[in-house]
C-alpha positions as CSV (number, residue, x, y, z in Angstrom):
1,M,22.1,25.5,-23.8
2,K,25.0,27.0,-21.9
3,L,24.7,26.9,-18.1
4,L,26.8,28.3,-15.3
5,H,26.5,26.5,-12.0
6,F,27.9,27.5,-8.7
7,A,27.0,26.9,-5.0
8,D,27.8,27.6,-1.4
9,A,28.8,31.3,-1.6
10,H,28.8,32.0,2.1
11,I,29.8,35.5,1.4
12,D,29.7,36.7,5.0
13,M,32.1,34.1,6.3
14,A,34.5,36.5,8.2
15,N,36.0,34.2,10.8
16,Y,39.6,35.2,10.1
17,G,41.5,38.5,9.6
18,R,40.9,42.2,9.7
19,H,38.7,44.8,8.0
20,D,39.5,46.7,4.9
21,P,39.9,50.4,5.8
22,E,38.5,51.6,2.4
23,T,35.2,49.6,2.3
24,G,34.8,48.7,6.0
25,L,34.2,45.1,5.0
26,P,36.2,42.2,6.6
27,L,39.0,41.2,4.3
28,R,37.8,37.6,4.3
29,V,34.4,38.8,3.0
30,L,36.3,40.5,0.1
31,D,37.9,37.2,-0.7
32,F,34.4,35.6,-1.2
33,L,33.2,38.6,-3.1
34,K,36.2,38.5,-5.4
35,S,35.3,34.9,-6.4
36,L,31.6,35.9,-6.8
37,D,32.6,38.7,-9.1
38,T,34.6,36.3,-11.2
39,I,31.6,34.0,-11.5
40,V,29.2,36.9,-12.4
41,D,31.6,38.5,-14.9
42,T,32.2,35.1,-16.6
43,A,28.4,34.5,-17.0
44,I,28.0,37.9,-18.6
45,A,31.2,37.8,-20.8
46,E,30.4,34.3,-22.1
47,K,26.6,35.1,-22.5
48,V,25.4,32.0,-20.7
49,D,21.8,31.1,-21.2
50,M,21.1,30.5,-17.5
51,V,22.8,30.6,-14.1
52,I,22.0,28.1,-11.3
53,F,23.0,28.9,-7.8
54,A,22.5,25.8,-5.8
55,G,22.1,27.3,-2.3
56,D,23.7,28.9,0.7
57,A,24.3,32.6,-0.1
58,Y,25.3,33.4,3.5
59,K,26.8,31.6,6.5
60,D,23.6,32.0,8.5
61,R,19.9,32.8,8.1
62,S,20.1,36.5,9.3
63,P,22.8,38.2,7.2
64,A,23.7,41.8,8.1
65,P,22.2,44.4,5.6
66,T,25.7,45.2,4.4
67,F,26.3,41.6,3.2
68,Q,22.8,41.5,1.7
69,R,23.7,44.7,-0.2
70,E,26.9,43.1,-1.6
71,W,25.1,39.8,-2.6
72,G,22.3,41.9,-4.2
73,K,24.7,44.0,-6.2
74,R,26.0,40.9,-8.0
75,I,22.6,39.2,-8.6
76,I,21.2,42.5,-9.9
77,K,24.1,42.6,-12.3
78,L,23.0,39.3,-13.8
79,S,19.4,40.6,-14.0
80,Q,20.5,43.7,-15.8
81,A,22.4,41.6,-18.3
82,K,19.1,39.7,-18.8
83,I,20.6,36.4,-17.8
84,P,18.0,34.1,-16.3
85,T,19.1,33.1,-12.8
86,L,17.8,30.5,-10.5
87,L,18.5,30.9,-6.7
88,L,18.0,27.7,-4.7
89,V,17.3,28.1,-1.0
90,G,19.9,26.2,1.1
91,N,20.0,25.2,4.7
92,H,22.0,28.3,5.7
93,D,19.5,30.5,4.0
94,L,16.4,29.0,5.7
95,S,14.9,30.0,9.0
96,P,13.9,27.0,11.2
97,A,10.8,28.9,12.3
98,I,7.6,28.4,10.2
99,G,6.5,31.5,8.4
100,R,9.9,33.4,8.7
101,A,11.4,34.8,5.5
102,H,14.5,33.1,4.2
103,A,17.7,35.0,3.6
104,I,17.2,35.5,-0.2
105,Q,13.5,36.3,0.0
106,E,13.8,39.9,-1.3
107,F,14.4,38.7,-4.9
108,D,11.1,36.9,-4.8
109,T,9.3,39.7,-3.0
110,L,10.5,42.4,-5.4
111,Q,10.0,40.2,-8.5
112,V,13.5,41.1,-9.8
113,P,13.5,40.5,-13.6
114,Y,15.2,37.3,-14.8
115,V,15.7,36.1,-11.2
116,K,13.6,33.2,-9.7
117,V,13.9,32.0,-6.1
118,L,13.3,28.3,-5.7
119,A,12.0,27.9,-2.1
120,K,9.9,24.7,-2.5
121,P,10.2,21.4,-4.4
122,E,8.7,21.9,-7.9
123,L,8.9,21.2,-11.6
124,L,9.6,24.2,-13.8
125,S,8.7,24.0,-17.5
126,P,10.0,26.3,-20.3
127,K,7.1,28.8,-19.6
128,D,8.3,29.1,-16.0
129,L,11.9,29.6,-17.3
130,W,11.6,32.6,-19.6
131,D,10.8,30.2,-22.5
132,L,14.2,28.6,-22.4
133,P,14.2,25.1,-24.1
134,V,14.8,23.3,-20.8
135,Q,12.9,21.9,-17.8
136,V,14.1,22.0,-14.2
137,I,13.2,19.9,-11.1
138,A,14.1,21.9,-8.0
139,L,14.8,20.5,-4.5
140,P,15.7,23.3,-2.1
141,W,16.9,22.3,1.4
142,I,14.4,19.9,3.0
143,S,14.9,19.3,6.7
144,R,14.0,15.9,8.3
145,S,12.2,17.7,11.1
146,G,10.1,19.7,8.7
147,L,8.9,16.7,6.8
148,M,8.4,14.6,10.0
149,A,6.2,17.4,11.4
150,A,3.9,16.9,8.4
151,M,3.8,13.1,8.8
152,D,2.4,10.7,11.4
153,T,5.5,9.1,12.7
154,T,4.1,7.9,16.0
155,D,5.5,4.6,17.2
156,T,7.6,4.3,14.0
157,P,11.3,3.4,14.5
158,L,13.6,6.3,13.6
159,E,15.4,4.5,10.8
160,E,12.2,3.6,9.2
161,V,11.0,7.2,9.5
162,F,14.2,8.4,7.7
163,S,13.8,5.8,5.0
164,N,10.1,6.8,4.4
165,L,11.1,10.5,4.2
166,E,13.7,9.7,1.5
167,L,11.2,7.5,-0.4
168,Q,8.7,10.4,-0.3
169,I,11.2,12.7,-1.9
170,S,12.0,10.1,-4.5
171,G,8.3,9.7,-5.2
172,W,8.0,13.5,-5.9
173,V,10.9,13.4,-8.4
174,N,9.7,10.2,-10.2
175,A,6.2,11.7,-10.5
176,W,7.6,14.9,-12.1
177,L,9.8,12.8,-14.4
178,K,6.7,11.2,-15.8
179,E,5.4,14.7,-16.7
180,I,8.5,16.0,-18.5
181,D,8.8,16.6,-22.2
182,S,11.2,13.9,-23.3
183,S,12.4,16.0,-26.3
184,L,13.8,18.7,-24.0
185,P,16.9,18.5,-21.7
186,T,16.0,18.1,-18.0
187,I,18.0,19.5,-15.1
188,L,17.8,18.5,-11.4
189,T,19.0,21.0,-9.0
190,A,19.2,20.2,-5.2
191,H,20.7,21.5,-2.1
192,A,21.2,18.2,-0.4
193,S,23.6,15.3,0.5
194,V,23.8,12.5,-2.0
195,Q,24.6,8.9,-1.2
196,G,28.2,8.2,-2.1
197,A,29.4,11.8,-2.2
198,M,32.6,12.6,-0.5
199,F,32.2,15.0,2.5
200,G,34.7,17.7,3.4
201,S,35.1,19.3,6.8
202,E,31.3,19.3,7.3
203,R,31.1,15.5,7.8
204,M,30.9,15.6,11.5
205,V,28.3,18.4,11.8
206,M,26.0,16.9,9.2
207,L,25.9,13.4,10.6
208,G,22.3,12.6,11.5
209,A,20.9,15.9,10.3
210,D,20.7,15.4,6.5
211,L,18.1,13.8,4.3
212,V,20.3,11.8,1.9
213,L,19.2,11.5,-1.7
214,P,19.7,8.0,-3.1
215,A,22.4,7.8,-5.7
216,S,20.0,6.0,-8.1
217,L,17.7,9.0,-8.0
218,V,20.2,11.6,-9.1
219,K,21.9,9.3,-11.6
220,D,18.6,8.6,-13.5
221,N,19.6,9.0,-17.1
222,R,16.4,10.9,-17.8
223,F,18.3,13.8,-16.3
224,D,20.8,15.6,-18.5
225,Y,22.5,17.5,-15.7
226,V,22.3,17.5,-11.9
227,A,23.4,20.8,-10.2
228,L,24.0,20.3,-6.5
229,G,25.0,22.4,-3.6
230,H,25.6,21.8,0.2
231,I,28.8,19.7,0.1
232,H,31.9,21.9,-0.2
233,K,34.2,19.3,-1.8
234,P,34.2,19.7,-5.6
235,Q,33.2,16.4,-7.3
236,D,31.2,14.5,-9.9
237,V,29.3,11.8,-8.1
238,N,28.6,10.1,-11.4
239,K,32.0,10.6,-12.9
240,G,32.4,9.3,-16.5
241,A,28.7,8.5,-16.9
242,H,25.5,10.3,-17.9
243,P,24.2,12.5,-16.3
244,P,27.0,14.5,-14.7
245,V,26.1,14.9,-11.0
246,I,28.1,17.9,-9.9
247,Y,29.0,19.5,-6.6
248,P,31.1,22.6,-7.7
249,G,32.1,23.2,-4.0
250,S,32.2,26.4,-2.1
251,I,33.5,29.5,-3.9
252,E,36.2,30.2,-1.3
253,R,37.9,28.1,1.3
254,V,35.7,28.2,4.5
255,D,38.1,26.5,6.9
256,F,41.1,24.2,7.3
257,G,39.1,21.2,6.3
258,E,39.1,22.6,2.7
259,A,42.8,23.5,2.7
260,A,43.8,20.9,0.1
261,D,40.9,21.5,-2.3
262,D,40.9,24.1,-5.1
263,R,37.8,26.2,-5.7
264,F,35.6,25.9,-8.8
265,F,32.4,26.9,-10.6
266,V,31.3,25.0,-13.8
267,I,30.3,25.9,-17.3
268,V,27.9,23.3,-18.7
269,D,26.9,22.6,-22.3
270,V,23.5,20.9,-21.6
271,Q,22.4,18.6,-24.4
272,K,19.9,15.9,-24.4
273,G,21.8,12.7,-23.5
274,N,25.2,14.3,-24.2
275,T,26.1,17.0,-21.6
276,K,29.6,18.3,-21.3
277,V,31.1,19.9,-18.1
278,E,34.0,22.4,-18.0
279,W,35.4,23.0,-14.5
280,R,36.6,26.6,-14.1
281,K,39.2,27.0,-11.3
282,L,38.8,30.2,-9.1
283,T,42.3,31.5,-9.1
284,G,43.5,33.6,-6.2
285,A,41.6,31.7,-3.4
286,R,43.3,32.4,-0.2
287,P,45.6,29.5,0.9
288,F,45.0,27.7,4.2
289,V,48.2,26.1,5.6
290,E,47.9,23.5,8.4
291,R,50.8,21.8,10.0
292,R,51.3,19.6,13.0
293,A,54.4,19.0,15.2
294,V,55.1,16.7,18.1
295,I,57.8,17.7,20.6
296,R,59.4,14.7,22.3
297,S,62.4,16.3,24.0
298,G,63.3,19.7,25.3
299,E,66.1,20.3,22.8
300,N,65.9,22.7,19.9
301,V,62.1,23.2,20.3
302,T,61.8,26.5,18.4
303,E,63.9,25.2,15.5
304,I,61.8,22.0,15.2
305,L,58.6,24.1,15.2
306,I,59.8,26.5,12.6
307,A,61.0,23.6,10.4
308,A,57.5,22.2,10.6
309,L,56.2,25.3,8.7
310,P,56.8,26.2,5.1
311,K,59.4,28.9,4.4
312,S,58.4,32.4,5.4
313,K,57.9,33.6,1.8
314,D,55.6,30.7,1.1
315,L,53.2,31.9,3.9
316,D,52.5,35.2,2.2
317,G,48.8,36.0,2.5
318,A,47.9,32.5,3.9
319,I,45.8,31.6,6.9
320,V,48.2,29.4,8.9
321,K,47.6,27.0,11.8
322,L,50.3,25.1,13.6
323,T,49.2,22.5,16.1
324,V,51.8,21.4,18.6
325,E,51.6,18.3,20.9
326,Y,54.1,18.2,23.7
327,P,54.6,17.1,27.3
328,R,53.1,19.8,29.6
329,E,56.4,20.5,31.2
330,Y,57.8,21.8,27.9
331,D,55.3,24.6,27.7
332,S,57.8,27.4,28.6
333,L,60.1,26.2,25.8
334,I,57.7,27.2,23.0
335,D,58.8,30.6,21.7
336,E,55.6,32.0,20.3
337,A,57.2,35.3,19.4
338,A,59.7,33.5,17.1
339,L,57.0,31.6,15.4
340,R,55.0,34.7,14.7
341,K,58.1,36.4,13.4
342,H,58.5,33.5,10.9
343,A,54.9,33.8,9.9
344,E,54.8,37.6,9.7
345,N,53.8,37.6,6.1
346,A,50.8,35.4,6.7
347,F,47.3,36.8,6.7
348,E,46.7,35.2,10.1
349,F,48.7,32.8,12.3
350,H,47.2,30.4,14.8
351,L,49.2,28.5,17.3
352,V,47.3,25.6,18.9
353,K,49.0,24.2,21.9
354,R,48.0,20.7,23.0
355,P,49.9,19.7,26.1
356,Q,49.7,16.0,26.8
357,T,48.9,14.4,30.1
358,E,48.7,10.7,30.7
359,A,45.1,9.6,31.1
360,R,44.6,6.3,33.0
361,I,41.2,4.6,33.3
362,R,40.7,3.2,36.7
363,L,38.0,0.6,36.9
364,S,36.1,-0.1,40.1
365,A,36.8,-3.4,41.9
366,D,33.7,-5.1,40.5
367,Q,34.5,-4.2,36.9
368,T,36.8,-5.8,34.3
369,V,37.6,-4.7,30.8
370,N,35.7,-7.7,29.4
371,S,32.6,-6.8,31.3
372,L,32.3,-3.4,29.6
373,S,31.1,-2.7,26.1
374,P,33.2,-0.5,23.7
375,L,30.8,2.4,24.3
376,D,31.1,2.0,28.1
377,L,34.9,2.0,27.8
378,L,34.9,5.1,25.6
379,D,32.6,6.9,28.1
380,Q,35.0,6.2,30.9
381,Y,37.9,7.4,28.7
382,W,36.3,10.8,28.1
383,H,36.0,11.3,31.8
384,A,39.5,10.2,32.5
385,A,40.9,12.5,29.8
386,N,38.8,15.4,31.2
387,A,37.3,15.9,27.8
388,D,34.9,18.8,27.3
389,P,31.4,17.4,28.1
390,S,29.9,18.7,24.8
391,D,32.7,17.2,22.8
392,A,32.5,13.9,24.7
393,D,28.7,13.7,24.0
394,A,29.2,14.4,20.3
395,L,32.0,11.8,20.0
396,Q,30.0,9.3,22.0
397,K,27.1,9.8,19.6
398,L,29.3,9.4,16.6
399,A,30.8,6.2,18.0
400,R,27.3,4.8,18.7
401,E,26.3,5.5,15.1
402,I,29.5,3.9,13.7
403,L,29.1,0.8,15.9
404,S,25.4,0.5,15.0
405,D,26.2,0.6,11.3
406,D,28.9,-2.0,11.7
407,N,26.5,-4.3,13.6
408,E,23.9,-4.0,10.9
409,N,26.4,-4.5,8.0
410,P,29.0,-7.0,9.3
411,D,30.4,-7.5,5.8
412,D,31.0,-3.8,5.4
413,A,32.7,-3.7,8.8
414,L,35.2,-6.4,7.6
């Protein structure tokens, strides 16, 4: 069967730019909708047998009605073309409050023809899938806190709790795999992190929050295709082997962490034991240009900064960020007007100034460097550098996790 797989639409991501005077929509939203139109039109033109959307229609759980309308228009177009479509609920679609509707609930409530919302872990047989010759195991977003609330975790070490949660999910999947019809192709679709996947810009915010699916689970050769969402970096986690384990990535660049990555959806020829994947590049994705410059003297500052940027014509339509590090006394030498003139063809230009001050850690008389742990020294450094308290707490937590991992896996640390 011929499958189209995409994920992480985030169509209301409007954190840059202006509004379109004709539609009233943010221009950045139109970027995402343009990519979504390409995906929907391809599905219809190529008469795919099924579409799988692997989660995160919006950037948050309470999309504005205007954005719901735009998303709905595209999904209804698939429905009217009688293309079976599976919509997996992602973490950005799901309300943290029990009993609250998720962001794509309306397709389920209204029983839109040829559209099925996957809001709970389940096994779908051909009779659940419009009699298509395929079976699907669905794992929408599962939060650690939600699973922990349903389990007795009293007096259980946190790492053991997390391990037990992941074992429970593996148990569900393995039980379903025993029920499948071995003569039919089997697809796993999940909105989740997978062990060994490469993270994009989301790496920091997801640390400690994700349930991580074991690589051995998704690489089980009883699957014929694994359709993933959640990580924005396009990749095959099982490259060159069966089954393909695919993150197609987000349909538009979300931020500067994705500046170097092209955007894709995939067309998949799903066959028992011999699936083929075709990556389709989404052309026209808005470029993100990020540059850094360090000023070490007060001479030719503006020329140095302009030289750090691409030529003016190469910034046409791009979202541009220039980060400048410099001694604080050179602040008045940075000609922001000249930089904005150079970037006048850009969609948006951001100048990030980072004046440098020397931070010295002064230890009390009864302390020595050798008497303090690395975490203690880091904590003192954040205070000396006047770091934002919330940033310092997040960095300290990350350092604690890294050092903890190194202590548990000394060979890896080497």
